[in-house]
C-alpha positions in Angstrom: 89.0 78.5 -40.5 92.1 77.7 -42.4 93.6 75.9 -39.3 90.4 73.8 -39.0 90.5 72.9 -42.6 94.1 72.0 -42.4 93.6 69.9 -39.3 90.8 68.0 -40.9 92.7 67.4 -44.2 95.5 65.7 -42.1 93.4 63.8 -39.6 90.0 63.1 -41.0 90.6 59.4 -41.5 91.7 59.0 -37.9 88.7 61.0 -36.6 86.4 58.8 -38.7 88.1 55.7 -37.2 87.7 57.0 -33.7 84.1 57.8 -34.3 83.4 54.2 -35.2 85.3 52.9 -32.2 83.5 54.9 -29.7 80.0 53.9 -30.6 79.6 51.3 -27.8 80.6 54.0 -25.2 78.1 56.5 -26.8 75.4 53.9 -26.5 76.1 53.2 -22.9 76.0 57.0 -22.1 72.9 57.4 -24.0 71.1 54.5 -22.1 72.0 55.9 -18.7 70.7 59.4 -19.8 67.4 58.0 -20.9 66.9 55.7 -17.9 68.0 58.1 -15.2 67.8 61.6 -16.6 64.9 61.3 -19.0 66.5 63.8 -21.4 64.8 64.6 -24.7 68.1 65.1 -26.4 70.9 62.7 -25.5 74.7 63.2 -25.6 74.8 60.4 -28.3 72.5 62.4 -30.6 74.6 65.6 -30.0 77.8 63.9 -30.8 76.6 62.0 -33.8 74.9 65.0 -35.4 77.9 67.1 -34.7 80.1 64.7 -36.4 77.8 64.7 -39.3 78.2 68.5 -39.6 82.0 67.9 -39.5 81.7 65.4 -42.4 79.6 67.9 -44.4 82.3 70.6 -43.9 85.1 68.3 -44.8 83.5 66.9 -47.9 82.4 70.3 -49.1 85.6 72.3 -48.4 88.5 69.9 -47.7 87.9 66.7 -49.7 89.9 67.0 -52.9 88.2 64.0 -54.7 84.5 65.1 -54.2 82.1 64.2 -56.9 79.4 66.4 -58.5 76.8 63.5 -58.3 77.4 63.2 -54.5 76.8 66.9 -54.0 73.6 66.9 -56.2 72.3 63.9 -54.2 73.0 65.7 -50.9 71.2 68.7 -52.3 68.1 66.7 -53.3 68.0 64.9 -50.0 68.1 68.2 -48.0 65.5 69.7 -50.4 63.2 66.7 -49.8 63.5 67.0 -46.0 62.8 70.7 -46.1 59.7 70.0 -48.2 58.7 67.1 -45.9 58.9 69.4 -42.8 57.0 72.3 -44.6 54.3 69.8 -45.5 54.1 68.6 -41.8 53.8 72.2 -40.7 50.9 73.0 -43.0 49.0 69.7 -42.6 49.6 68.9 -39.0 50.5 72.2 -37.4 53.5 73.5 -35.3 52.6 71.1 -32.5 53.8 68.1 -34.5 57.0 69.6 -35.8 59.4 68.7 -32.9 58.4 65.0 -32.8 58.4 64.6 -36.6 61.8 66.3 -36.9 63.4 64.2 -34.2 62.3 61.0 -35.9 63.1 62.2 -39.4 66.7 63.2 -38.5 67.2 59.9 -36.7 65.9 57.9 -39.7 67.9 59.8 -42.4 71.2 59.7 -40.4 72.2 56.7 -42.5 72.0 57.9 -46.1 73.8 61.1 -45.2 76.5 59.3 -43.3 77.0 56.6 -46.0 77.1 59.0 -48.8 79.7 61.1 -47.0 82.0 58.3 -45.6 82.0 56.0 -48.6 84.1 58.3 -50.9 86.4 59.1 -48.0 87.2 55.5 -47.3 87.4 54.8 -51.1 90.3 57.3 -51.3 91.8 56.3 -48.1 95.2 54.6 -47.8 94.1 52.5 -44.9 91.3 50.2 -44.1 89.8 49.2 -40.7 91.2 45.9 -39.6 89.4 42.8 -38.5 90.9 43.3 -35.0 89.2 46.7 -34.9 85.9 45.1 -35.6 86.5 42.7 -32.7 87.5 45.6 -30.4 84.1 47.3 -31.3 82.2 44.0 -30.8 84.1 43.2 -27.6 83.1 46.5 -26.1 79.4 45.7 -26.7 80.0 42.3 -25.2 81.7 43.7 -22.2 78.9 46.2 -21.4 76.4 43.3 -21.7 78.3 40.7 -19.6 79.6 42.7 -16.7 76.3 44.3 -15.7 74.6 40.9 -16.2 77.0 39.0 -14.0 76.6 41.7 -11.2 72.9 42.1 -11.7 73.1 45.8 -12.4 72.1 45.9 -16.0 68.8 46.9 -17.7 66.1 44.3 -18.5 65.6 43.4 -22.1 61.9 43.3 -21.6 59.4 44.9 -19.3 56.3 42.7 -19.9 56.9 39.3 -18.4 59.8 38.0 -20.6 63.3 37.7 -19.4 66.6 38.8 -20.8 69.5 41.3 -20.1 70.9 44.0 -22.3 73.6 45.2 -20.0 74.0 48.9 -20.0 72.2 49.6 -23.3 68.7 50.8 -24.0 67.3 49.0 -27.0 67.2 45.2 -27.2 66.5 45.2 -30.9 69.3 47.5 -31.8 71.9 45.5 -29.7 70.5 42.3 -31.3 71.1 43.8 -34.8 74.6 44.8 -33.8 75.7 41.5 -32.5 74.1 39.7 -35.5 75.9 41.9 -38.1 79.2 41.3 -36.5 78.7 37.6 -35.9 80.2 36.4 -39.3 83.3 38.4 -38.6 83.8 36.7 -35.2 84.0 33.4 -37.3 86.3 35.1 -39.7 88.5 36.2 -36.8 88.7 32.8 -35.4 89.5 31.3 -38.8 92.0 33.9 -40.1 94.2 34.9 -37.1 97.2 32.8 -36.3 96.7 30.3 -33.4 99.4 31.5 -31.0 98.7 30.7 -27.3 97.5 34.2 -26.5 95.4 34.4 -29.6 93.7 30.9 -28.9 92.8 32.3 -25.4 91.4 35.5 -26.9 89.4 33.5 -29.5 87.9 31.2 -26.8 87.0 34.2 -24.6 85.4 36.0 -27.6 83.4 33.0 -28.7 82.2 32.3 -25.1 81.3 36.0 -24.6 79.5 36.2 -27.9 77.4 33.0 -27.5 76.6 34.0 -23.8 75.3 37.4 -24.9 73.4 36.0 -27.9 71.4 33.8 -25.5 71.2 36.2 -22.6 69.4 38.8 -24.6 66.4 36.6 -25.0 65.6 37.5 -28.7 64.9 35.2 -31.5 66.9 37.1 -34.1 70.3 36.6 -32.5 69.8 32.8 -32.3 68.7 32.6 -35.9 71.7 34.6 -36.9 73.9 32.2 -34.9 72.4 29.1 -36.5 72.6 30.6 -40.1 76.2 31.6 -39.6 77.2 28.2 -38.3 75.4 26.3 -41.0 76.8 28.5 -43.9 80.3 28.9 -42.7 80.5 25.3 -41.3 79.3 23.9 -44.6 81.8 25.9 -46.7 84.7 25.0 -44.4 83.8 21.3 -44.4 83.5 21.4 -48.1 87.0 22.8 -48.4 88.3 20.1 -46.1 86.7 17.4 -48.3 88.4 19.0 -51.4 91.7 18.8 -49.5 91.0 15.2 -48.3 91.6 16.1 -44.6 89.3 13.4 -43.4 90.9 13.3 -39.8 90.0 17.0 -39.4 86.4 16.3 -40.5 86.2 13.5 -38.0 87.4 15.7 -35.2 84.8 18.4 -36.3 82.0 15.7 -36.3 82.9 14.6 -32.8 83.0 18.2 -31.6 79.6 18.9 -33.3 78.0 15.9 -31.4 79.4 17.2 -28.1 78.2 20.8 -28.8 74.7 19.6 -29.8 74.6 17.5 -26.5 75.7 20.5 -24.5 73.1 22.8 -26.3 70.3 20.4 -25.4 71.3 20.6 -21.8 71.9 24.4 -21.6 69.5 26.0 -24.0 66.4 25.3 -21.9 68.0 27.2 -19.1 68.5 30.3 -21.3 66.4 33.5 -21.5 65.8 32.7 -25.3 64.1 29.3 -24.5 62.2 30.6 -21.5 60.8 33.6 -23.5 59.5 31.2 -26.3 57.7 29.2 -23.6 56.3 32.3 -22.1 55.1 33.6 -25.4 53.5 30.3 -26.4 51.8 30.0 -23.0 50.4 33.5 -23.4 49.0 32.7 -26.8 47.5 29.4 -25.4 49.6 27.2 -27.7 50.6 23.7 -26.5 52.2 22.5 -29.8 54.6 24.9 -31.7 53.4 23.4 -35.0 50.1 25.2 -34.4 51.8 28.5 -35.0 52.7 27.9 -38.6 49.2 26.6 -39.3 47.5 29.8 -38.0 48.0 33.2 -39.7 47.0 35.0 -36.6 49.5 33.1 -34.4 52.2 33.7 -37.1 51.5 37.4 -36.8 51.6 37.4 -32.9 54.4 34.9 -32.3 56.9 35.3 -35.2 56.2 38.9 -36.1 55.2 40.1 -32.6 52.0 41.7 -34.0 54.0 43.8 -36.5 51.6 42.7 -39.3 48.7 44.2 -37.4 50.5 47.6 -37.1 51.4 47.2 -40.8 47.8 46.8 -41.7 46.6 49.8 -39.9 49.5 52.1 -41.2 48.8 50.8 -44.7 45.2 51.9 -44.5 46.1 55.3 -43.2 48.5 55.6 -46.1 45.8 54.6 -48.6 43.4 57.2 -47.1 46.1 59.9 -47.3 46.3 62.6 -49.8 48.3 62.3 -53.1 50.9 64.8 -51.6 51.3 62.6 -48.5 51.6 59.5 -50.7 54.5 61.1 -52.5 56.1 62.8 -49.5 55.1 60.5 -46.6 52.4 60.4 -43.8 55.0 61.2 -41.2 55.4 59.6 -37.8 52.2 60.7 -36.2 49.2 59.1 -37.8 45.8 60.7 -37.6 47.2 63.7 -35.8 44.8 65.6 -33.6 42.0 63.0 -33.8 40.8 60.3 -31.4 42.7 57.7 -33.5 46.1 59.3 -33.2 48.9 56.7 -33.4 52.6 57.0 -32.7 53.4 53.3 -33.0 55.6 52.4 -35.9 55.6 49.1 -37.8 59.2 48.2 -36.9 60.0 46.9 -40.2 62.3 49.4 -41.7 61.5 49.2 -45.4 57.7 49.6 -44.6 58.3 52.4 -42.1 60.4 54.4 -44.5 58.0 54.0 -47.3 55.0 54.9 -45.3 56.5 57.7 -43.3 58.4 59.3 -46.2 56.4 58.3 -49.3 57.6 57.2 -52.7 60.0 60.2 -53.1 61.5 59.9 -49.7 61.9 56.0 -49.9 63.7 56.2 -53.3 66.1 59.0 -52.1 66.8 57.2 -48.9 68.1 54.0 -50.5 70.1 55.6 -53.3 73.4 55.6 -51.3 72.9 51.9 -50.3 72.3 50.8 -53.9 75.2 53.0 -55.0 77.6 51.5 -52.4 76.5 47.9 -53.1 77.1 48.6 -57.0 80.6 50.0 -56.2 81.4 47.0 -54.0 80.2 44.2 -56.2 81.4 45.5 -59.6 85.0 45.0 -58.3 86.8 41.8 -58.9 86.3 39.5 -55.8 88.0 36.5 -54.5 85.9 33.6 -53.3 87.4 33.6 -49.8 86.0 33.6 -46.2 86.3 37.4 -46.0 84.0 37.8 -48.9 81.6 35.1 -47.6 81.4 36.8 -44.2 80.6 40.2 -45.8 77.9 38.7 -47.8 76.5 36.9 -44.8 76.6 40.1 -42.7 74.9 42.0 -45.5 72.1 39.3 -45.6 71.5 39.8 -41.9 71.2 43.5 -42.4 68.7 43.2 -45.1 66.8 40.4 -43.4 66.5 42.3 -40.1 65.5 45.5 -41.7 62.7 43.6 -43.5 61.3 41.7 -40.5 62.7 43.2 -37.3 63.4 46.8 -37.8 65.8 49.2 -35.9 68.5 48.7 -38.4 68.7 51.5 -41.0 66.6 54.0 -39.0 68.6 53.5 -35.7 71.8 55.5 -35.9 73.6 53.1 -33.4 73.2 50.3 -35.9 73.3 52.1 -39.2 76.7 53.8 -38.3 78.2 50.3 -38.0 76.6 49.4 -41.3 78.3 52.3 -43.0 81.6 51.0 -41.5 81.2 47.5 -43.0 80.1 48.8 -46.4 82.7 51.6 -46.7 85.5 49.4 -45.4 84.6 46.4 -47.7 84.8 48.8 -50.7 88.2 50.0 -49.5 89.4 46.5 -48.8 88.9 45.5 -52.4 91.4 48.0 -53.6 95.0 46.8 -53.5 98.0 48.1 -51.5 96.2 49.2 -48.4 97.5 49.1 -44.8 95.2 48.7 -41.8 94.5 50.9 -38.7 
């Protein structure tokens, strides 16, 4: 036991760094296990929860700067989860336990991981570099592009629409990951020195990123791309105006015209554009303007019928007992009845509120509010790094509100903890990078 404790004290920061870097590879293994072996418990789940146990051990017995309030919070969260599962057992019976437990552990991975990694990175003498971010993103792009080129990847949709997600399982989760890293791609291209090798790397990364954003066939990635270009481009041009670099602005304007012309030619050939056409044809819509004039079409086209699921779940929550309103109605609605439903809303804030009630919802987001408070209370420079973090944070909150598969999906939430914990560490002076 002492040997393990000594090893973790000396290497925990490197282990944490390695854990973040291997996430794309874990997701690939998980996808193959689900598609070909149909296992109930994947290797990814085992590795991720084993790492969480290691973090618990490290923080409880090895970490010298542990805080009492963190331990109290962890105790309250574990207490709530035990109470929630006990409620499920008595109200729904033992037959619902396994399904409810799997979904609960998957959803609550984020608050546990964030609350444990945040203080470790805060005390760390190193921060994760921008190049490491690009390595993680590049791994995801590689495992999308290669299978797509050789036609050996998995389809993004199985009901008429087109799109490829490479060797991954969830389209929404991969879309979220690419979106939250997108501002940092722009930061990498802006910040790194323009040597010959670096210029080639930047061009390859940009091409691969844009290709994957369109090949997925989802709306969210394209919205993220447009918002990122608009925000960062506007700030950059504004800075050029302040420095009176009018020739550079002229070159950018010409490049923008060429880019728009190329987009007009290429976008109709992408899965993104074709999926919109397929969806509109399915809804019987000839003019896209009709969508924003009809609430039902807004629900079905923009929200993919999520508002319908939201209404049904909301009614079940209203009809639930006072205990369930406080603790949550769980992941199986109307259990053991003809109206039993497993379908989630797929809007994280709503799913967490309904599934885990007022108490669970409040406990869940304490680490997020705590981490954001710690980050934004520190002095900040108005630079591109700060802008990109805020933009990435906006995408995280936006996707969690309208698309889902962000906080409750470990493959995404693990990378959110990386961005939050590392941003907090970055704001401290005198740090080196991995």
